[in-house]
C-alpha positions in Angstrom: -11.3 -70.5 23.3 -14.2 -68.3 22.6 -16.3 -67.9 19.1 -19.4 -66.7 18.2 -19.7 -63.4 17.5 -18.6 -61.8 20.4 -14.9 -63.7 20.1 -15.1 -62.4 16.6 -15.8 -58.8 17.5 -13.3 -59.1 20.4 -10.2 -60.5 17.8 -11.3 -57.7 15.1 -12.3 -54.7 17.0 -9.7 -52.6 15.1 -10.5 -53.5 11.8 -14.2 -53.3 12.7 -13.3 -50.0 14.1 -11.8 -48.4 11.0 -14.5 -49.9 8.6 -17.1 -47.6 10.6 -14.8 -44.8 10.4 -13.9 -45.6 6.8 -18.0 -45.5 6.1 -18.4 -42.1 8.0 -15.5 -40.5 5.8 -17.3 -41.5 2.7 -20.6 -40.2 3.4 -18.4 -36.9 5.0 -17.0 -36.7 1.1 -20.3 -37.8 -0.2 -22.0 -34.6 1.1 -19.1 -32.2 0.6 -20.1 -32.9 -3.1 -23.1 -32.9 -3.1 -23.6 -29.6 -1.8 -20.6 -28.3 -3.6 -22.6 -29.2 -7.1 -25.6 -28.0 -5.8 -24.3 -24.6 -4.9 -23.0 -24.1 -8.3 -26.0 -24.8 -9.3 -27.3 -21.8 -7.4 -24.3 -19.7 -8.3 -25.1 -20.3 -12.2 -28.9 -19.2 -11.3 -27.7 -16.6 -9.8 -25.8 -14.9 -12.8 -27.8 -15.3 -15.3 -30.6 -12.9 -13.6 
């Protein structure tokens, strides 16, 4: 049986892909939250003027 890093990657490929997709979605979510926060600050500034 194949051992080492290559064997691990072959046996667990679907979990590695799922983890990468999860990290990407988490990054998108955090980016959207940050953008929403900035937009609310800009809207508040514009209403004050």
